[in-house]
C-alpha positions in Angstrom: 17.6 -4.9 13.6 18.2 -2.0 10.5 15.3 0.3 9.2 12.0 -2.1 7.6 12.7 -0.2 4.6 15.4 -2.2 3.9 14.2 -5.5 3.8 13.0 -5.4 -0.1 14.4 -5.2 -3.1 15.6 -1.7 -4.7 12.6 -3.3 -7.7 10.2 -3.6 -5.0 11.0 -0.1 -3.6 11.3 1.5 -6.7 7.8 0.8 -8.7 6.2 1.3 -4.4 7.9 4.6 -4.9 7.1 5.9 -8.2 3.2 4.5 -7.6 2.4 7.0 -4.6 4.9 10.5 -6.6 2.6 9.4 -9.8 -0.6 12.1 -10.4 -3.3 10.7 -9.0 -5.6 8.9 -11.4 -9.0 10.8 -10.1 -9.4 11.9 -13.4 -8.4 8.3 -15.3 -10.8 6.1 -16.3 -10.9 2.6 -15.9 -13.3 0.5 -16.6 -14.6 -2.3 -13.1 -13.3 -5.5 -12.8 -16.0 -8.0 -14.6 -18.4 -10.1 -14.1 -18.1 -13.7 -12.9 -14.0 -13.0 -12.5 -11.3 -14.9 -11.5 -8.4 -13.5 -8.9 -5.2 -13.9 -10.5 -2.7 -15.5 -8.5 -3.0 -18.5 -6.2 -4.9 -18.0 -3.0 -4.1 -20.2 -1.3 -1.1 -20.8 1.8 1.3 -23.8 2.1 1.0 -23.3 5.4 -2.6 -21.5 5.9 -5.0 -21.1 10.1 -7.8 -19.1 8.2 -9.2 -19.0 4.9 -11.6 -17.0 3.6 -14.2 -19.2 0.8 -16.5 -17.2 -2.3 -17.1 -13.9 0.8 -20.2 -11.8 0.1 -20.5 -9.2 2.2 -23.5 -7.0 1.9 -24.6 -3.6 3.6 -28.1 -3.7 3.1 -28.3 -3.1 -0.9 -24.9 -3.1 -1.3 -22.4 -5.6 -2.5 -20.0 -4.2 -1.2 -17.4 -7.5 -1.3 -18.1 -10.5 -4.2 -17.0 -13.7 -4.0 -13.1 -13.2 -2.7 -11.3 -16.5 -1.9 -8.1 -16.0 -0.2 -5.8 -17.5 3.1 -3.2 -16.4 5.7 -1.1 -18.2 6.5 1.4 -18.4 9.8 4.3 -17.3 10.6 3.8 -14.6 7.2 2.4 -11.4 6.8 -0.2 -10.4 3.8 -0.8 -6.9 2.7 -4.0 -6.4 1.5 -3.9 -3.2 -1.5 -6.0 -1.0 -3.4 -7.8 1.9 -3.6 -10.3 3.3 -0.6 -13.5 1.8 -0.9 -12.6 -1.2 -2.6 -13.4 -3.5 0.5 -10.0 -4.8 1.7 -10.9 -3.0 6.0 -14.1 -4.9 5.9 -12.7 -8.5 4.1 -10.7 -8.4 7.1 -13.4 -7.3 9.5 -14.9 -10.5 8.8 -12.3 -12.1 9.9 -13.0 -11.6 13.8 -16.5 -11.3 12.9 -16.5 -7.3 13.4 -18.7 -6.7 10.6 -21.3 -8.0 12.7 -21.9 -5.0 15.3 -23.2 -3.4 12.0 -27.1 -3.9 11.3 -27.1 -3.7 8.1 -24.1 -6.5 7.6 -24.8 -10.1 6.2 -22.1 -12.1 5.5 -22.7 -15.9 3.0 -20.0 -18.2 2.5 -17.6 -20.1 4.7 -14.6 -18.6 6.8 -12.4 -21.0 9.4 -9.9 -20.8 11.8 -8.3 -23.9 12.2 -11.0 -25.4 10.1 -14.1 -24.7 12.7 -16.4 -22.1 10.9 -16.3 -18.7 12.2 -20.1 -17.8 12.0 -21.5 -21.1 13.1 -24.0 -20.7 16.4 -21.2 -23.1 18.9 -17.8 -20.3 18.4 -18.3 -18.2 20.9 -17.1 -14.7 19.2 -15.7 -13.0 22.4 -13.2 -15.9 22.6 -12.8 -15.7 18.5 -11.8 -12.6 19.3 -9.5 -13.6 21.8 -7.7 -15.8 18.9 -7.8 -13.2 15.9 -7.1 -10.0 17.3 -7.4 -6.4 15.8 -5.0 -3.7 16.1 -7.3 -0.7 14.8 -6.6 2.7 12.5 -6.6 5.3 14.6 -4.9 3.8 18.6 -7.2 2.9 20.8 -5.9 2.4 24.7 -8.1 2.6 27.4 -8.7 4.9 29.9 -6.9 2.9 32.2 -3.1 2.2 33.4 -0.4 1.1 31.0 -0.9 -1.9 32.8 -4.4 -2.8 33.3 -4.6 -1.8 29.2 -2.5 -5.9 29.0 -3.3 -7.1 32.0 -7.4 -6.3 30.8 -7.7 -10.2 28.3 -6.2 -12.1 30.5 -8.1 -11.2 33.0 -11.1 -11.4 31.3 -10.0 -14.8 29.5 -8.7 -16.3 32.6 -5.6 -16.8 31.8 -3.6 -16.0 35.1 -4.7 -16.5 37.7 -1.7 -14.7 40.6 -0.7 -11.5 40.3 3.1 -13.2 39.5 1.7 -14.8 37.4 0.1 -11.3 35.4 3.2 -9.2 35.9 5.1 -12.0 33.5 2.3 -11.7 30.9 2.6 -7.6 30.9 6.1 -7.9 30.9 6.3 -10.0 28.1 4.0 -8.7 26.4 5.1 -5.2 25.7 8.8 -7.0 25.8 6.8 -8.3 22.7 6.0 -4.9 21.3 9.2 -2.8 22.0 7.6 -0.9 24.6 9.0 -2.5 28.0 12.1 -0.4 28.5 10.1 2.8 27.8 7.6 2.2 29.9 8.5 -0.3 32.9 8.5 3.6 35.2 5.5 4.3 33.9 3.5 1.1 34.9 0.5 2.9 36.5 0.5 6.1 34.4 -2.2 6.8 32.0 -2.0 4.6 28.9 -3.8 8.2 27.3 -0.3 9.4 27.9 1.9 7.4 26.1 2.5 9.2 22.5 1.1 8.7 19.9 3.4 5.7 18.8 3.7 4.2 21.9 -0.1 3.7 21.8 0.0 1.8 19.0 2.7 -0.2 20.1 0.7 -0.9 23.7 -2.8 -1.9 21.3 -0.3 -4.0 19.7 1.1 -5.9 23.0 -2.5 -5.7 24.7 -3.5 -7.6 21.6 -0.7 -10.3 22.1 -0.9 -10.7 25.7 -3.5 -12.6 24.8 -1.6 -15.9 22.2 -4.2 -15.2 19.9 -3.1 -16.9 16.2 -4.0 -14.4 14.0 -3.2 -10.7 13.9 -5.6 -8.1 12.1 -3.6 -4.8 11.3 -6.2 -1.7 9.9 -3.5 1.0 8.9 -1.5 0.4 11.7 0.5 2.9 10.6 -2.1 5.7 8.8 -1.4 8.3 12.2 1.4 7.8 12.6 4.7 9.7 11.8 7.8 8.8 9.9 10.2 7.1 12.9 7.0 5.8 15.1 5.9 3.4 11.7 9.5 2.8 11.1 9.3 1.2 14.8 5.6 -0.1 14.1 6.9 -2.1 10.9 9.6 -3.6 12.4 7.6 -4.7 14.9 5.3 -7.2 12.9 8.7 -8.5 11.2 9.7 -10.1 14.3 5.1 -11.1 15.1 4.8 -12.5 12.5 8.6 -15.1 13.8 5.3 -16.0 16.1 1.6 -14.7 14.3 -0.1 -14.8 11.0 -0.6 -11.1 10.7 -2.8 -9.4 7.6 -2.6 -5.9 7.7 -4.6 -3.7 4.9 -2.3 0.1 4.4 -2.7 2.5 1.4 1.1 2.5 1.2 2.2 0.2 -1.7 5.9 1.2 0.1 4.8 0.0 2.9 3.5 -3.4 1.4 6.2 -3.4 -0.1 8.2 -3.9 3.2 6.8 -5.3 5.6 4.6 -8.2 3.8 5.6 -11.9 2.0 1.8 -11.9 0.3 0.0 -9.2 -1.6 -3.5 -8.8 -2.1 -5.0 -6.1 -5.2 -9.0 -5.5 -4.3 -11.1 -3.7 -6.6 -14.9 -2.4 -5.7 -15.5 -5.1 -3.5 -13.0 -8.2 -6.1 -10.2 -9.9 -5.0 -8.2 -8.9 -8.3 -4.9 -10.3 -7.7 -3.3 -12.5 -5.0 0.9 -13.3 -5.0 4.5 -13.5 -3.2 4.8 -9.4 -2.8 7.8 -9.0 -4.4 6.3 -10.3 -8.1 3.2 -7.9 -7.2 5.5 -5.2 -7.2 7.3 -6.2 -10.2 5.8 -8.4 -12.8 1.5 -7.9 -12.0 0.4 -10.3 -14.0 -3.8 -8.3 -14.2 -4.6 -4.6 -15.5 -6.0 -3.0 -13.2 -3.1 -4.3 -10.1 -0.5 -2.6 -12.9 -2.7 0.5 -13.6 -3.4 0.7 -9.8 1.2 0.5 -8.8 2.0 2.3 -11.4 -0.8 5.3 -10.4 -3.1 5.6 -12.5 -6.0 6.1 -10.4 -6.0 5.0 -6.3 
């Protein structure tokens, strides 16, 4: 497969590159999104696996996310972009209840997975996090062997009762993560001994080993070199054939390369959402245009 950089049109790439090269905009004064705002564009998906409606998130008195409506569609990648502190990472952490670990966090509104409210008292959070997996910014393999990193999920969820079945799950997951040929002779070595890019693909293999419906990625390439980043981006393109993927990224070039839909966040509000090509070549909201052209961010 060719590198992911070849997958989008020149227009999109040029806009994203120009934005990255534009001067830092700390000195540029921009107005916050207005109160009582309405998201520009269609936040729905034709085939949603997750739906968020009127989601608000508070950390104590801080209103971090305000009235966000957004669908996560099956077999597609949606990129969440926006300046630091805009709420994009906070939002995806709501999708598998990672914010439950923060004592001051409070979430209102509705988030469903296959029409089931994930914040209901009947929801098993452990099973939820198996169905909605998370890949973090920094690779975080367990202090176990490569094999045991991938086998961990199937073991605790009882997905494999025999060693042969578990071996097959481990191999299949490593193959899907594009890592099998590199580690098939190192399965008993510590996962922490792999390179940074290999560790991140090991974490992806660990996530998909339990057959999730959704994969959340919070800046998965920010700590990787360009070659490892390209490998991860190609992998994302392959994984979308089987999973819904939501990726938070500060790289607009990456968003243009890997996603089919893009959502722009600003000061805790979802300002605009739409097809990635449209967002980068013909944004409808002034804040979106200012961000992708580098006036701030």
